[in-house]
C-alpha positions as CSV (number, residue, x, y, z in Angstrom):
1,M,-1.2,6.0,-3.4
2,A,-3.4,6.2,-0.3
3,M,-5.5,8.9,-2.0
4,S,-5.9,6.9,-5.1
5,G,-6.8,3.7,-3.1
6,A,-9.3,5.6,-1.0
7,T,-11.0,7.1,-4.1
8,L,-11.3,3.8,-5.8
9,A,-12.5,2.0,-2.6
10,G,-15.1,4.7,-2.2
11,L,-16.3,4.2,-5.8
12,A,-16.5,0.4,-5.5
13,P,-17.1,-0.3,-1.8
14,G,-16.2,-3.8,-0.8
15,R,-15.2,-4.7,-4.4
16,F,-11.8,-3.0,-4.8
17,V,-8.5,-4.8,-4.1
18,F,-5.4,-2.5,-4.0
19,G,-2.3,-4.2,-5.3
20,I,1.2,-2.8,-4.9
21,G,4.5,-4.1,-6.2
22,T,8.1,-3.2,-6.6
23,S,7.9,-2.0,-10.2
24,S,11.0,-2.3,-12.5
25,P,14.3,-0.6,-13.1
26,V,12.9,1.0,-16.3
27,V,9.9,2.5,-14.6
28,V,11.7,3.6,-11.4
29,E,15.1,4.6,-12.6
30,Q,14.5,5.7,-16.2
31,W,11.0,7.1,-16.2
32,N,10.9,8.5,-12.6
33,A,14.6,9.2,-12.1
34,A,14.7,7.5,-8.8
35,K,16.9,4.7,-7.4
36,L,15.5,1.2,-7.3
37,D,17.0,0.5,-3.9
38,R,15.7,-2.3,-1.6
39,P,12.4,-2.9,-3.5
40,Y,11.0,-5.6,-1.2
41,Q,11.6,-3.3,1.9
42,R,10.0,-0.3,0.1
43,A,6.9,-2.4,-0.8
44,R,6.7,-3.6,2.8
45,D,7.0,-0.1,4.2
46,M,4.4,1.2,1.6
47,L,2.0,-1.6,2.8
48,R,2.5,-0.6,6.4
49,F,1.8,3.0,5.5
50,L,-1.3,2.2,3.4
51,R,-2.8,0.1,6.1
52,Q,-2.6,2.9,8.5
53,A,-3.7,5.6,6.1
54,L,-6.6,3.7,4.6
55,A,-7.8,3.0,8.1
56,G,-8.1,6.7,8.6
57,Q,-5.2,7.1,11.0
58,K,-2.9,10.1,11.0
59,V,0.5,8.8,9.9
60,S,3.8,10.2,11.1
61,E,6.4,7.5,10.6
62,D,10.1,7.2,9.8
63,Y,10.1,4.0,7.8
64,P,13.4,2.4,6.8
65,T,12.8,3.4,3.1
66,F,10.8,6.7,3.4
67,R,9.3,9.2,5.8
68,V,5.7,10.4,6.3
69,N,4.9,13.4,8.4
70,G,1.3,13.9,9.4
71,F,-0.5,12.4,6.5
72,R,-4.3,11.8,7.0
73,L,-7.0,11.2,4.4
74,D,-9.8,13.7,4.6
75,S,-12.3,11.0,3.8
76,P,-11.0,7.5,4.4
77,P,-13.1,4.8,2.7
78,A,-15.8,3.2,4.8
79,T,-14.6,-0.2,3.5
80,P,-10.8,-0.1,3.0
81,P,-9.5,-2.0,0.0
82,A,-8.9,-5.7,0.4
83,A,-10.6,-6.0,3.8
84,A,-9.5,-8.9,6.0
85,D,-12.5,-11.0,4.9
86,D,-12.0,-10.3,1.2
87,P,-11.8,-13.6,-0.8
88,A,-9.2,-12.1,-3.2
89,R,-6.7,-12.2,-0.3
90,R,-6.6,-15.9,-0.1
91,H,-3.8,-16.0,-2.7
92,A,-1.6,-13.6,-0.7
93,G,1.6,-14.9,0.7
94,R,2.5,-14.2,4.3
95,R,5.7,-12.4,5.4
96,G,5.7,-11.7,9.1
97,D,2.5,-9.9,10.0
98,H,2.2,-8.4,6.6
99,E,0.6,-10.1,3.6
100,L,2.3,-9.7,0.3
101,A,0.9,-11.3,-2.9
102,G,3.4,-13.4,-4.6
103,S,6.0,-13.1,-1.8
104,R,7.7,-16.3,-3.0
């Protein structure tokens, strides 16, 4: 996801908003043969990971729903997706220190 987001942000600097979500049981369990367990927590953890990765940081983290060991983008975008001043974020809900669109 970080690599896709970085590529798209590089192609459309300052104009790309990266949305993530929890998906659905059909997509997760039937198409991808994975367990749809704690979807909100997984989206939260993915958001935490993406923020670090898209900022160019090396990420080694044991999140509650997955683990990352030494991930770093070769070319992080100069303007990460949905920068803090991006007007598209005005509709995002707040949950702790992480913004999640449609959190309610």
